[in-house]
FIZALO-787690 format. One line per field, with one value per residue (C-alpha): residue in one letter; x, y, z. Coordinates in pm, 1 decimal, padded with zeros to 6 digits. Layout:
! FIZALO-787690
aa: (A,...) $
x: (X,...) $
y: (Y,...) $
z: (Z,...) $
This chain:
! FIZALO-787690
aa: (M,R,R,W,I,R,L,G,A,V,A,V,S,V,A,L,V,A,A,A,C,T,K,E,T,D,G,T,N,G,T,E,G,G,M,V,E,G,G,I,Y,R,L,G,S,P,S,T,I,D,S,L,N,P,F,V,A,F,E,Q,D,A,Y,N,M,F,M,Q,I,Y,P,F,L,V,Y,Y,D,E,N,L,E,F,T,G,D,F,A,D,G,W,E,L,A,P,D,N,T,S,I,T,F,A,T,R,S,G,G,A,W,S,D,G,D,P,L,T,A,D,D,V,A,Y,T,L,N,L,I,V,R,F,P,G,P,T,G,L,M,A,G,Y,A,K,H,I,T,G,A,E,A,T,D,E,N,T,V,V,V,S,Y,E,Q,P,I,N,E,G,W,A,L,S,Q,L,L,Q,I,P,I,L,P,E,H,V,W,S,Q,H,E,G,D,D,G,K,D,L,K,R,F,T,N,A,D,P,T,V,S,G,G,A,F,V,L,D,N,Y,E,K,R,D,I,A,Q,F,S,A,N,P,G,F,Y,G,P,E,P,H,I,D,G,Y,G,L,K,F,Y,T,N,T,D,A,M,I,S,A,L,Q,N,G,E,I,D,A,V,E,T,L,P,A,T,A,Y,D,A,V,K,A,N,P,D,L,V,V,L,E,G,E,G,L,N,E,D,D,F,I,I,N,S,N,K,P,L,H,E,E,L,L,D,P,A,V,R,D,A,F,A,H,A,I,N,Y,Q,E,M,V,D,T,V,L,D,G,H,G,S,P,A,T,T,F,V,P,P,G,S,G,E,W,H,N,A,N,L,E,P,I,A,Y,D,I,D,E,A,N,R,I,L,D,D,A,G,Y,E,M,G,P,D,G,V,R,I,A,N,G,H,P,M,E,Y,E,V,L,T,P,N,D,V,V,G,A,D,R,E,F,Q,I,I,Q,G,G,F,E,Q,I,G,V,K,L,S,Q,K,S,L,D,P,D,A,L,F,V,A,I,A,G,P,T,W,V,D,Y,D,G,F,D,L,A,I,W,D,W,Y,M,L,Q,D,P,D,F,A,L,S,V,L,T,C,E,Q,F,G,F,W,N,D,T,G,Y,C,N,E,E,Y,D,A,L,Y,E,E,Q,G,V,T,V,D,Q,A,A,R,Q,E,I,V,Y,R,M,Q,E,I,V,Y,E,D,K,P,Y,I,M,L,Q,Y,R,D,M,L,E,A,H,S,A,E,W,E,G,F,V,F,T,P,L,G,S,Y,N,N,L,T,K,L,T,L,L,N,V,H,Q,V,G) $
x: (08807.0,08537.9,08342.1,08320.7,08088.7,08185.7,08012.3,08071.9,07932.4,07657.2,07755.8,07973.3,08299.4,08314.3,08649.4,08494.0,08194.8,08398.4,08542.9,08879.5,08917.8,08877.9,08982.0,08827.6,09024.0,08943.2,08959.7,08629.6,08744.9,08424.2,08195.2,07970.5,08040.6,08416.9,08638.7,08691.9,09034.8,09079.9,08825.6,08761.7,08570.5,08350.1,08273.2,08041.1,08097.4,07887.3,08215.5,08536.8,08915.1,08999.2,09377.8,09643.2,09876.0,09865.2,09973.1,09678.3,09389.6,09095.6,08847.4,08776.6,08805.9,09154.4,09266.0,09101.5,09307.5,09631.7,09580.4,09566.2,09845.3,10103.9,10271.7,10184.3,10370.7,10053.8,09681.7,09379.7,09288.6,08932.3,08917.6,09034.8,09366.9,09699.7,09870.8,10171.2,10142.5,10492.4,10606.5,10675.5,10683.5,10774.4,10910.7,10856.4,11168.1,11161.5,11154.0,10869.2,11069.6,11121.7,10969.2,11181.6,11005.6,11120.1,11001.8,10919.3,11167.5,11111.2,10887.2,10928.5,10784.6,10579.8,10862.9,11096.0,11296.4,11331.4,11107.8,11306.2,11313.3,11494.0,11162.0,10996.6,11266.4,11259.0,10880.9,10873.1,11174.9,11024.9,10713.9,10923.9,11141.5,10852.4,10553.4,10395.6,10388.3,10299.1,10043.4,09759.3,10001.3,10215.6,09983.4,10034.4,10410.2,10361.3,10637.8,10855.8,11211.5,11333.3,11347.9,11658.1,11687.2,11956.9,11950.2,11722.4,11470.4,11482.8,11370.3,11375.9,11120.0,11223.2,11002.5,11079.2,10924.8,10759.1,10450.7,10148.5,10208.0,09844.9,09842.5,10171.3,10056.7,09725.3,09921.7,10159.8,09864.6,09765.7,10099.4,10154.8,10513.9,10632.7,10905.0,11214.0,11356.8,11041.5,10943.1,11295.6,11302.7,11014.7,11130.7,11209.2,11087.6,11135.0,10919.9,10630.6,10680.5,10563.7,10207.4,10229.3,10340.7,10079.3,10293.9,10089.7,10145.6,10234.0,10165.7,10454.9,10290.7,10418.9,10096.2,09869.9,09741.1,09861.7,09653.4,09629.2,09375.5,09217.3,08957.9,08861.9,08496.2,08442.0,08649.7,08963.9,09101.3,09354.0,09543.4,09717.0,10079.6,10311.7,10579.3,10357.3,10532.5,10213.7,09962.3,09844.7,09489.8,09228.6,09118.2,09311.4,09209.5,08920.3,08738.9,08593.2,08307.7,08203.1,07835.4,07692.7,07344.1,07288.9,06974.2,07187.2,07440.4,07176.0,07021.4,07363.1,07394.0,07046.1,07114.6,07449.4,07655.0,07862.8,07926.1,07902.0,07842.5,08080.0,07792.8,07423.0,07186.3,06938.0,06650.7,06750.8,06793.4,06453.4,06460.1,06812.6,06745.1,06450.1,06668.6,06770.8,07077.6,07220.7,07364.2,07324.3,07571.5,07488.0,07675.0,07767.6,07969.8,08213.4,08028.3,07866.6,07698.0,07770.8,07635.4,07936.5,07939.8,08219.6,08427.9,08688.5,08539.2,08177.8,08004.4,07770.0,07945.5,07656.9,07731.3,08024.5,07782.3,07747.8,07379.7,07310.6,07483.6,07291.9,06961.8,07052.1,07130.9,06787.8,06608.2,06720.5,06502.2,06770.8,06536.1,06341.1,06669.1,06743.7,06388.4,06362.1,06718.6,06845.6,06517.0,06614.8,06958.4,07149.0,07110.1,07118.3,07476.7,07637.8,08013.6,08245.2,08415.3,08145.7,08026.1,08188.9,08524.4,08432.3,08593.5,08697.9,08340.2,08226.7,07887.2,07833.2,07741.7,07371.4,07189.6,07079.9,06705.6,06493.8,06308.2,06177.2,06051.0,06393.7,06563.5,06332.4,06388.6,06766.3,06748.6,06498.7,06722.3,07024.1,06843.6,06778.9,06438.6,06182.9,06125.3,05780.6,05828.4,05902.2,06281.1,06493.7,06734.9,07104.6,07347.2,07099.0,07032.9,06791.0,06915.9,06929.9,07208.8,07322.2,07397.7,07654.3,07577.4,07771.3,07612.2,07788.5,07622.2,07307.2,07035.3,07207.1,06917.5,06668.5,06891.5,06890.8,06510.9,06470.6,06710.7,06546.7,06203.3,06321.6,06507.7,06203.4,06020.7,06284.4,06297.1,06603.3,06583.0,06807.1,06881.4,07075.1,07369.1,07470.0,07828.2,08055.5,08317.5,08608.0,08407.0,08264.4,08601.3,08722.0,08402.3,08470.3,08846.1,08896.8,09102.5,09425.3,09266.0,09353.8,09105.4,08771.4,08605.1,08361.5,08084.4,07849.9,07711.2,07753.9,07651.0,07897.8,07989.2,08297.3,08437.9,08633.2,08884.2,08888.6,09151.6,09027.0,09342.7,09230.7,08890.7,09058.8,09316.3,09054.4,08964.0,09316.6,09461.1,09742.9,09495.8,09395.6,09420.0,09416.2,09145.7,08998.9,08673.1,08525.6,08811.6,08789.7,09097.0,09111.9,09442.2,09318.1,09190.3,09519.2,09722.3,09507.9,09551.0,09927.9,09901.3,09679.9,09926.8,10210.8,10012.1,10135.7,09867.0,09554.2,09306.2,09469.1,09458.3,09088.6,09017.6,09188.7,08996.8,08670.1,08754.0,08829.3,08488.1,08329.4,08500.1,08367.7,08024.5,08017.9,08174.9,07979.9,08200.8,08009.1,07653.3,07660.1,07354.6,07345.7,07557.6,07503.1,07507.1,07745.0,07537.0,07672.2,07561.0,07719.9,07629.0,07578.0,07823.4,08108.1,08244.2,08544.7,08441.4,08593.5,08329.5,08443.0,08284.6,08412.8,08273.1,08451.4,08643.5,08827.6,09158.8,09214.9,09293.8,09380.1,09195.1,08874.4,09045.4,09301.2,09027.1,08728.7,08655.3,08383.2,08191.7,08200.6) $
y: (-01427.4,-01256.5,-01470.7,-01284.3,-01388.4,-01252.1,-01242.1,-01549.5,-01751.5,-01994.0,-02259.4,-02536.0,-02592.8,-02911.4,-02986.5,-02970.9,-03187.6,-03462.7,-03719.8,-03883.9,-04257.0,-04449.4,-04784.0,-04985.7,-05121.6,-05392.8,-05154.2,-05041.8,-04766.8,-04813.2,-04821.3,-05103.9,-05076.8,-05040.5,-04747.4,-04617.2,-04466.6,-04173.3,-03945.8,-03575.1,-03439.7,-03148.2,-02882.6,-02584.8,-02262.6,-01945.9,-01759.1,-01720.3,-01698.2,-01328.2,-01364.4,-01633.7,-01428.2,-01519.3,-01165.1,-01012.2,-01260.7,-01171.5,-01439.4,-01763.9,-01981.0,-01843.4,-01956.9,-02294.3,-02323.5,-02226.8,-02512.3,-02757.2,-02627.3,-02525.0,-02703.1,-02586.9,-02685.7,-02811.4,-02841.3,-02966.9,-03333.9,-03466.8,-03382.4,-03023.7,-03099.0,-03002.0,-03261.3,-03239.6,-03144.9,-03071.6,-03094.4,-03450.2,-03339.0,-03045.2,-02961.2,-02647.9,-02519.7,-02537.7,-02157.2,-02134.9,-01901.6,-02135.1,-02433.8,-02686.9,-02858.4,-03175.6,-03161.4,-03444.7,-03559.3,-03648.9,-03354.5,-03158.5,-02844.0,-02897.7,-02759.4,-03030.5,-02831.0,-03000.3,-02885.7,-02850.3,-02676.3,-02389.2,-02296.2,-02280.6,-02054.6,-01836.0,-01785.2,-01690.8,-01462.4,-01300.1,-01201.9,-01075.4,-00866.4,-00715.6,-00680.6,-00408.8,-00582.7,-00913.4,-00739.3,-00989.7,-01259.6,-01043.4,-01085.7,-01462.0,-01416.0,-01193.1,-01219.4,-01429.2,-01293.6,-01534.5,-01889.7,-02099.0,-02420.5,-02608.3,-02880.4,-02965.3,-03135.1,-02916.8,-02559.7,-02360.6,-02078.5,-01824.8,-01578.6,-01252.2,-01377.6,-01691.0,-01791.1,-02016.5,-02329.6,-02357.6,-01992.3,-02028.3,-02338.3,-02175.7,-01886.1,-02107.4,-02310.7,-02004.9,-01942.1,-02127.1,-02231.5,-02067.4,-02184.1,-01974.3,-02016.2,-01856.9,-01584.0,-01462.9,-01315.9,-01081.3,-00890.2,-00563.6,-00215.9,-00288.9,-00596.7,-00424.9,-00647.8,-00937.9,-00808.6,-00780.6,-01139.8,-01412.7,-01727.6,-01823.3,-01968.2,-02212.2,-02204.1,-02366.7,-02585.2,-02812.7,-02930.1,-03221.2,-03054.9,-02831.0,-02551.7,-02630.5,-02375.5,-02067.8,-01847.0,-01573.4,-01580.6,-01899.7,-02206.5,-02345.2,-02691.0,-02891.0,-03216.1,-03436.6,-03336.5,-03634.9,-03467.7,-03439.4,-03539.5,-03677.9,-03952.9,-03980.3,-03846.0,-04093.0,-03853.2,-03752.9,-03394.2,-03164.4,-02875.6,-02571.1,-02401.5,-02051.9,-01949.7,-01603.1,-01752.3,-02005.3,-02140.1,-02232.6,-02398.7,-02609.6,-02700.7,-02820.5,-03035.6,-03181.6,-03258.9,-03426.4,-03159.9,-03117.2,-03358.2,-03125.1,-02767.5,-02590.4,-02429.1,-02505.6,-02206.1,-02256.6,-02187.1,-02493.8,-02723.1,-02897.9,-02962.2,-03104.3,-03306.9,-03471.2,-03591.8,-03953.8,-03916.1,-03637.2,-03619.3,-03307.1,-03226.4,-02976.3,-02858.8,-02559.1,-02323.2,-02033.9,-01811.6,-01497.9,-01182.2,-00838.8,-00484.0,-00253.9,00097.2,00327.1,00373.6,00610.6,00903.2,00832.9,01075.0,01153.1,01211.4,01098.1,00737.2,00755.2,00817.6,00501.8,00584.9,00573.1,00237.8,00096.4,00213.0,00062.3,-00271.3,-00282.4,-00198.5,-00513.3,-00823.5,-01091.2,-01387.7,-01277.4,-01282.7,-01637.1,-01749.4,-01586.3,-01560.0,-01890.9,-02082.2,-02153.2,-02296.5,-02067.5,-01849.5,-01481.2,-01364.3,-01202.5,-01180.1,-01189.5,-01504.4,-01756.8,-02057.9,-02288.1,-02188.3,-02379.3,-02263.4,-01928.6,-01804.6,-01590.2,-01744.4,-01497.9,-01231.4,-01260.5,-01169.5,-00806.1,-00780.9,-00662.2,-00380.4,-00085.9,00093.3,00071.2,00195.2,00496.7,00568.7,00566.7,00812.6,01036.1,01049.7,01129.6,01432.0,01311.9,01471.4,01336.6,01554.2,01631.0,01368.3,01090.3,01110.7,01216.9,01509.9,01481.8,01772.7,01969.5,01704.3,01412.0,01074.3,00927.5,00686.8,00473.0,00106.3,-00060.3,-00426.9,-00693.6,-00858.8,-01179.9,-01267.2,-01472.9,-01303.6,-00965.1,-00785.7,-00943.8,-00856.4,-00494.6,-00494.4,-00625.7,-00364.1,-00091.5,-00182.1,-00172.7,00156.0,00319.0,00257.5,00455.7,00750.6,00648.6,00625.0,00385.5,00339.9,00055.4,00055.1,-00288.7,-00327.3,-00603.3,-00698.0,-00506.4,-00185.2,-00246.3,-00264.0,00047.2,00225.6,00124.6,00177.4,00439.0,00419.2,00384.4,00141.1,00354.8,00642.4,00493.6,00831.1,00778.2,00559.4,00523.5,00169.8,-00166.4,-00531.2,-00813.1,-01161.0,-01335.0,-01685.0,-01708.3,-01973.5,-02222.9,-02034.0,-01683.6,-01493.8,-01410.8,-01285.1,-01077.0,-00931.9,-00796.1,-00511.3,-00399.4,-00065.6,-00259.8,-00405.0,-00068.9,-00118.8,-00495.9,-00695.5,-00408.0,-00305.5,-00070.5,00168.6,00063.2,00142.5,00090.8,00100.2,-00123.2,-00377.0,-00372.9,-00423.8,-00724.1,-00862.2,-00852.5,-01011.8,-01304.2,-01411.6,-01455.8,-01587.1,-01941.5,-02053.8,-02151.8,-02053.3,-01712.4,-01660.4,-01749.2,-01477.8,-01220.7,-01338.0,-01309.2,-00955.0,-00852.6,-00977.6,-00777.3,-00459.0,-00499.5,-00599.4,-00267.2,-00043.8,-00194.2,-00133.0,-00442.8,-00524.8,-00899.6,-01028.7,-01406.1,-01720.4,-01942.9,-02320.2,-02487.3,-02653.1,-02842.6,-03121.3,-03382.8,-03670.6,-04005.0,-04146.0,-03979.4,-04044.4,-03955.0,-03607.4,-03457.9,-03211.4,-02923.0,-02595.4,-02448.6,-02735.9,-03014.6,-02787.5,-02520.7,-02359.5,-02553.1,-02896.5,-03101.6,-03408.7,-03401.1,-03368.1,-03631.3,-03876.2,-03804.8,-04085.6,-04234.9,-04536.4,-04845.6) $
z: (05939.2,05745.8,05504.3,05177.0,04896.2,04556.6,04221.1,04008.3,03722.8,03815.3,03563.3,03703.2,03521.4,03317.7,03475.7,03821.3,03735.5,03571.6,03812.1,03767.4,03717.3,04042.2,04180.7,04463.8,04758.1,05009.3,05303.3,05447.7,05687.6,05883.8,05579.5,05470.3,05099.1,05107.8,05022.8,04671.8,04620.6,04384.4,04222.6,04245.3,04542.5,04432.1,04691.8,04660.3,04851.3,04895.8,04936.3,04737.3,04755.8,04750.3,04719.8,04685.0,04906.2,05278.3,05368.0,05182.0,05196.2,05418.7,05313.1,05497.1,05185.3,05123.9,05469.0,05414.1,05094.9,05268.3,05515.1,05223.5,04999.4,05260.7,05551.9,05903.6,06216.2,06386.4,06333.5,06528.2,06542.9,06555.4,06928.7,06871.2,07034.0,06878.9,06663.4,06436.7,06072.0,05940.2,06301.5,06415.8,06778.6,06998.7,07342.4,07548.8,07723.7,08106.8,08125.3,07868.1,07640.7,07344.6,07167.2,06978.9,06689.4,06518.0,06156.8,05918.8,05659.7,05296.8,05210.1,04888.9,04740.3,04427.4,04212.7,04343.1,04597.2,04938.5,05223.8,05546.9,05883.4,05708.2,05542.9,05885.4,06024.9,05714.0,05730.4,06097.5,06069.5,05760.3,05957.1,06247.9,06012.1,05816.0,06054.7,05838.5,05499.0,05664.6,05886.6,05864.0,05980.8,06210.5,06507.7,06497.3,06542.8,06845.8,07108.2,06873.8,06869.2,06605.5,06475.9,06406.3,06208.7,06400.5,06132.9,05840.6,06069.3,06382.3,06439.3,06763.0,06802.1,07067.3,07254.6,07431.8,07757.4,07897.9,07701.0,07739.1,07529.0,07413.8,07311.8,07121.2,06933.0,06842.5,06692.6,06497.0,06370.4,06168.9,05994.9,05665.8,05600.5,05278.9,05037.1,05111.3,04760.3,04615.5,04862.4,04937.7,04587.3,04672.1,04980.1,04799.8,04890.6,05263.0,05233.9,05057.5,04753.4,04968.9,04945.9,04566.5,04508.9,04463.1,04422.6,04118.0,03768.7,03906.9,04279.0,04465.0,04728.5,05001.5,05162.2,05080.0,04762.3,04482.1,04331.7,03958.8,03840.6,03994.1,03832.9,04073.0,04179.0,03980.7,04057.0,04218.1,04132.8,04333.2,04284.2,04539.2,04596.9,04532.5,04748.5,05056.5,05381.3,05537.5,05461.9,05102.1,05050.0,04928.8,04654.2,04343.7,04404.1,04474.4,04315.4,04485.8,04302.6,04412.7,04401.2,04434.0,04466.5,04744.0,04575.9,04273.8,04503.9,04679.1,04344.6,04224.6,04538.5,04497.1,04129.6,04194.6,04016.7,04334.1,04620.9,04918.7,05028.0,05260.5,05450.9,05434.5,05455.3,05737.2,05498.4,05292.6,05591.9,05580.2,05204.9,05209.5,05524.0,05348.5,05059.1,05129.2,04906.8,05120.8,05472.4,05688.5,05965.4,06239.9,06545.9,06756.1,06541.8,06566.5,06318.7,06458.4,06330.8,06470.7,06452.9,06421.5,06570.6,06454.7,06767.9,06624.3,06429.0,06335.7,06102.6,06393.2,06724.5,06944.1,06845.7,07087.1,07375.5,07591.6,07648.0,07274.3,07243.6,07539.4,07390.1,07053.1,07217.5,07387.3,07060.6,06875.6,06874.7,06886.2,06918.0,06610.1,06418.0,06527.5,06445.7,06102.4,05969.1,06108.2,06131.4,06490.2,06405.9,06639.4,06947.1,07050.8,07093.6,07394.2,07345.4,07046.0,07183.6,07086.3,07290.6,07034.9,07182.2,07499.6,07823.6,07672.9,07624.4,07917.5,07988.9,08275.4,08019.3,07948.7,07626.1,07626.5,07678.0,07387.5,07563.9,07362.1,07672.8,07836.8,07517.8,07503.3,07871.4,07824.2,07533.2,07716.8,08024.8,07806.2,07661.5,07306.2,07251.4,07006.8,06701.1,06556.0,06282.9,06533.2,06489.0,06784.1,06770.8,06858.9,06840.2,06632.2,06366.8,06332.0,06452.6,06103.3,06009.6,05719.8,05791.0,05565.0,05494.0,05302.4,05001.6,05108.5,05438.4,05396.2,05600.5,05639.2,05468.8,05707.7,06003.3,05890.2,05859.3,06213.8,06351.6,06145.0,06283.4,06643.3,06600.8,06442.9,06772.0,06963.8,06724.9,06523.3,06144.3,05952.2,05583.7,05423.1,05182.4,05055.5,04931.1,04810.3,05071.0,04915.8,04901.0,05247.1,05418.2,05235.8,05342.1,05702.7,05734.3,05463.5,05142.7,05341.3,05591.6,05894.7,05915.3,06028.3,05975.1,05688.4,05832.3,06128.1,06147.9,05974.3,05990.3,05923.1,06042.4,06179.0,06167.8,06492.0,06598.7,06884.3,07082.3,07172.7,07077.7,06722.7,06840.2,07109.9,06870.5,06631.3,06866.6,06954.2,06845.4,06680.1,06429.7,06279.8,05905.4,05938.9,06123.2,06328.1,06157.8,06417.5,06499.4,06864.6,07074.8,07452.0,07643.6,07926.3,07675.6,07482.4,07799.5,07890.6,07539.4,07578.5,07922.5,07818.8,07552.7,07800.9,08098.1,08145.9,08391.5,08196.2,08467.8,08506.9,08131.4,08130.6,08389.1,08166.9,07859.9,08054.9,08163.9,07805.9,07698.5,07981.1,07860.7,07507.3,07637.6,07827.9,07561.0,07269.0,06966.6,06858.9,06951.6,06901.7,06717.1,06683.2,06688.0,06385.7,06417.9,06174.9,05903.7,05606.5,05374.8,05152.3,04928.2,05101.9,04847.6,05040.0,05390.4,05603.6,05716.3,06032.1,06150.1,06376.0,06493.8,06166.8,05964.3,05783.5,05547.2,05740.9,05823.9,06146.0,06005.6,05696.2,05821.5,05614.7,05278.2,05376.8,05479.6,05256.5,05011.2,04799.2,04926.4,04708.3) $
């Protein structure tokens, strides 16, 4: 998912700062001072929730929220292995064409209606029936022919052909279970009404928490759901405060106005690490930055030339980016499936060498002559291009400056246009999200998932107008994408995933820039964090917010 940072007030809401009444228990849960039950956990984010609608949202914090307020069949445990959420267990059919899930009993939606396997079947069938309106979720239901609730605690998910169990579970992990009695009223206009509905005022939730208050670009407040089917959280609720200025966010953490930050900017690492009242967590992440080249209809046709793309790749100083933008907390990137995904990352693909001489040689050999002003000529015009950058990605301006400096040495002139995320995606994909004909180059970042399927899907033709942000379309790549999803043997699937990375490495719709380590920080007064490559607060698991607690 893209991480989008929106404008928002700097002041922290009084309701977020104030903590609820707490009570101490005798349990220590591995702490020396004992566990304090209750209270409000206050989290700061440099991002925001762009929509409350799972079929519309594009922002990482929105998906994090969905994990907390909705049931999911499965999620990841602390070892990044699948464990049941609303599912109490599952069994793959001998022919690998269906999975039977036993679901937990006793759950209820926040409006009092019972939560059953019927809601699971409804949600999956809804996506299958309306793949267009549910487009951002439709890819996760790929190859599903239907779902049937055989009783209120059993649902059978059927597939059109044998599937890989790990792949199927990783897909289902990303689909929130929606309340049928609410969403079934909004299927009009051939399902298009689904994208117009927000499930707000109030939000009907069935997960561990209920969304009580949401002020876009400012704050979101949640309380524990008394009808939750799983273990009771130790906190009464949590607040999520959005910051447009990371310095203000870190200051709030240092001053005790918030208890934790979702991500810690690398530039603040040393100062926060030196604070004895704060704890810094660091690990290999799934966040990566990419240089996007329009692969459909760029404003300047020469950008489709493989020689131009190769030269561009050699003109970027990747290590300088890591050293200056990340203060060393990361590494130069190679492929869009990051190392944090483990066995799925193709480590055979080496970082592209920063070599200005080689870049110039490539352009000279391709016939792009240098003009008298030091700018090369392509198709009768100077090689001058605008680079779109998001105002949400910390360090994007510095990344542009590094790229601009390298390109100047090969006779290519760049200018920058910074946009908010909404405007940036429209500038890339066009007003109807399908054209990809109004830009040349862009910089953005991705939060990928542990299983590679999401990363692989982004560059398919099918994702035009949805996740695809480069206009890249390759029939061989698409065929391999379909194949990897139904390849039962794990080793065989890995070979396909590696080949797909090789294709993109060669074609360069993305020139990958850098992998960011996952950095976060929290007050030493809180424990219970489950830290993953996406951090402690993410869309892969409920565990941190179920376990986080104050220390007595």
